[in-house]
N, C-alpha and C positions, 0 to 999 in steps of 0.2 A: 614706706616701711621696708625693712630688710626682708627680702624674699626668703631668706633662711629661716625666718620665724614660722614659715608654713611647711617646713620639711618634717617628714616622719619616716620611720622604717616600716616597710610592708613586706612580709614574707611572700615569695613567689607563689606558694600554693594557695594564697587567699584570692588570687585572680580567677574569676569564674570564666570558663571557656564555653559553657552552654547555659541557657536560662533554665530556671525551674519550670517544671510541668506538673500541674497547670501554673500559669504565670502568677496568679495571686497566692501561690504556695510559698513565695519568697518570704524571708524574715523581714521584720521591721523594727528598727531601733528608734524608740520615741525619745526625743530630747526636749526637755522642758527646763530651760536655764534657770527660771525663777522658782522652781518647785523644790521642796525639801528633798525629794528623791528624784533627781533630774533625768535619770536614765531608766528606761523600761524596755525589756525584750518582749516584743509582740510579733504578730504576723501581718502581712499586707491585708489579709481578709479582715483584720480587726479595724480597718479604717471605718467600717460601718458604725462601730461603737465609739471610736475616737473622735469622729466628726459629729456635729450637731445639726438638727433640722434648721434650715435657713442658711447654712454655709454654702459656699459656691466653689466647685472645682474648676480650675482653668487649665485646659490641656492644649498642647501644640498639635495641630493637625497636618504638619508637614510630612512629606513622604520622601524616603531616601531613594535617590537615583543611582544607577550603576556608574559612578563617577570616576572610577580608576580606569584610565585608558593606557594601553601599551602600544607603542609605535616606534618608528625609526625616522631619523633625519638623514638625508643624503647630502654630502658636500663633495662634489667632484667624484672621485673614485672611492671615497671613504663613506662609511655608514656607521651610525651609532644608535644603540637602543635607548629609547626615551620613555620614561613613565610619567604620566600626567595625572594629577589629582585636581579635578575641577572643584572650585569652591565658591564662586559667586558669579552669577550671570550679569553681564553688563548690557547686553542687547540681544535681539533674536539670533544673531550669528556670532556673538562674542562672549567669552568666559574669561574670568581671572582664574588662574590655576597655579599649582605648585609643580615645578618640573624637577625631575631627578634623572640624571645629573644636570642641573641647570647650566653649569659651565659649558656644556657641549652645545648649547643653543645660542645662536646669534640673532640679533634683530633682523627681521625680514626672512628668516629661514622657514622652510615648510616641513611639517612633520606629517608623515603618513601613518594612519592608524588602521588596524584591521587587516583584511586580506590583501596582501601586496599584489597578488595576481590578478585582481579585478581592475580592469582598465578604466571603467567609467566611474567618475567621482560620485555620480548620483546613485550608484548602487549602494545598498545599505551595508554591504560587507566591507566597505572601504570608506575612509573619511580623511580629509585633508584639512590642515589648519596652518595658518601663518602666524609667526610670532610678530606682534605689532608693538609690544612694549615689554620692558624688563623692569622688575622692581627688586626689592631687597629680599633676602632670605629664600631665594629660589623661585620667587613669584614671577609669572609671566602673564601677559594678556594675549589670548589667541583669537584670531578671526577665522571661523570655519567656512568651508566651501558650501555648506548647507546652512539653512536658517529656519527658525521657528519649529513647527511640528516635525518637519523633515529631519532637522538636527536632533530633536528629542528622540525620534524613532531610531536614528542611527546610533546614538549614544546608548540607548537601551539595548540595542542588538550587540554592540561590540564591547561595551563597558563591563566592568566587574564591580560587584558590591564592595564598598570600601569599609571592610571591618576595621575597627580600631587597631592601631599598631601593637598594642599589648595582647591582642588576640591573634591578629594576623601573623605575628612573629612566632606563634606556637602551633598554629595549624592553618591550612588554607580554608577559604570560604567554601561552603558546599550548599547543596540544595536546601537543607534545613534552614540556613541563614536567610534565604530569600523571604521566608515568613517570620522567622524568629526575630529578625532585625527590623521589623516594621511594627508599629503600634496598631491597635485595633481602630484608632481614630485617624490613621494616615489617609489623607485625601488629596493633598496638593503637592505635586512633584516639585522638588527643588533642593532638598537637603542632601548633604554629602556625609552627614553623621546623624545618628538617631537621637531624638530626645528621650533618653532611655528610661526615665522615671515612668513614662507612659507605657512601657512594655509590661508593667505589672497588672494592667487592667484586663479583665475578662468580662464577657457579657453578663455573667452571674454577679460579679462584684458591682458592675454598673447598675444592674437592676436593684440590688440590695441598697445601694447608696441612694438611688432615686426614691425607693420606698421609704427610706429614712428621712427624706425631705432635703437631701443635698442636691443642689442643682448642678448642671454640667454645662460648660461654655467652652467654645473653641476659638483659639487664636492661631496665627501662623507666624513662625519664625524659621526661615530656611537656614538650618545650622550649617556653618561652613567648616572646612577642614582646619581652619585656624584654631578650633576648639582643642585639637590634639597637639598644637605647637607648644614646646616648652617655653617657660618664661626665662629668657636668657639674661635679662637685666638683673642687677643685684638690688635695685630699688624699685618698688612697684610704680613709682612716679615716672619711670623711664620706659615702662612697657607699653607697647602700642597694640591695641585690640584690632582685629580685622572686622570690618563692617559686615553685618548680615541684614538681609531684608526681612521686615516683619510687617504684620497687619493686625490691627484690632478694629473690627467693624463697628460702625455706629450702633448697631443693635447690641453687640456684646458689651461695648463701653457703657451704654445706658443700663443694661441689665445688671452689670457689676456695681455700678454706682447705686442702683436701687437696693442691691443686697446690703451694701454698707450702711445705707440710710435706715434699713430695717434692723440693723444690729448684727447682721451675719458677718462671717469671716471669709476673706478671700484666701483660697488655698491654691497656691501655684503648684502644678504638677511639673516639676523639672525646673532647672535653672534657666532654661530658654524661655519658658512662660514668665518666670519672675523678671528676667531682664527686659522682656518686652513690656510688661505691665509697668515696671518702674520707668521705662523710657516714655510711656504714654501718659503718666500721671503728673499732675501739677503739684505745687508745694503743699496743697491742702489734701492731697490724695485723690482728687477727682480724676477719673480716667477719661481721656479724650480719645476719639477715633484717631487711628494712627496708620499710616501707610508710607513707610520710608525705611531708610537704613538706620541701624543703631550700632554703635560701637561702645556702648556703656560698659565701664569697667568698675565693678563693685568690690571695694576692699573695706576693711574695718574703718569705721568712722562715717560710712554712708548712712543717711537717715532714710529708712524705708518708708515709702508713702502709700503704696497700694496693696502690699501683700502681708498677710498676718501669719500664715503657716506655709511651710515649704515641704513638699514630698520630693525627695531626690535620692539618687544612688550615692555610693561612696566614691570619692574622687582621688585623682592622682596627687601625690605630694608636690608641693611647689607650683601647683596649677592655679590658674585664675578661678577655677570652680571651687577649689578648697578655700581660696581667699574669699569668695562670695559667701559660702556657708559660714565661714568664720565671722564675716561681717554680720550675718543674720542672727546667729546664736551665740557669738562670742568666741574668740580665738582659744582661750583656755578651755572653754566648755567643749569645743569641737575636738581639741587635742585629747581631752579626756574621753569623749565619745568614741573617737577612732581607736584609741588604745583599748577601750572596752570591746569594741567590735573585733579587733584583731585577736584578743584573748579568747573571746567567745566564738571564734570560728565563723564570723560573718563572711559572706562572699562579696568581693569588691568589683567595682567598675561596671561596664555596660550591661553585662549579663548577670550581675550580682544582686545582692539584697538592697534594701532601701532604708532611708531614715525619714522620720516625720519630725521636722524641726519647727519648734515654736520660737517666736522672735524674742530676743533678749532686749526688752524695751529700755532697760537701764543702761 
């Protein structure tokens, strides 16, 4: 499909720079493609009445790490500043990353991060990595001088929280973001971008949903920095997704299959949960245990097998995520929904408001 079909104009003032407080005070646009009145303005707290007893929420429990590293590479008498965005772990001591400017890095070069005055590489104030591979689009593979938990600790100490570029371009990350940019379900370190639909949940909302009879299940998808990369191809068939690691436990797979057998609906909280469940489901919608990489790219024409309802934020024009929601609820319907949201002053992107999307089965 032509990527231009997924374009739309968004005024700059619709981009949210801070989340709502409390989190469940965000607005919620309900989109029912097959209803006589397909759009309804509600609030996130209304999920309690919008979902039914027996439905199942599926949330991503990944936790964002401070994956933006600033360092320098030395080549003879010259030195150059390098910014690294980690995006996928390959081994205890190796990460795939996006480098900027990548053209200043050669294969085999060493980059020094942190406090240049510290002489011992094992000190947490300093970290070294060697470029062991180069890919397209500024991607490099780095082998660090530390490994495992020691590397994790060093990255936590010297790294920066990777706010999305549409926020970072308007203000620096601060102390509030350390908590604002993590969901209440965040448990497993490894993401470099937040599964932002999960940001809307509070302990009060979770308790109310549980009292309603809506069950809650956790999966893991470590979101990579590739989620922010623009689609440069003109045809969706030419776009390559970056792989992300995900896991659906045997217990969760069994519980979700039981929900479907009882007539309940699977409600994916965020596109990350949806992509993982669709990767784990067979042609009949049966969800299998999953622990692997996924690079699933969902565009209109995809037949959804596992997910009935999607809770998600508003996404970038021409992005793979807007393509996904257009596949779920219909391209024309989502263009209409986004036009409504812009007119009605909804807040967009990671810290913004949410949509509750019902599947367009037709």
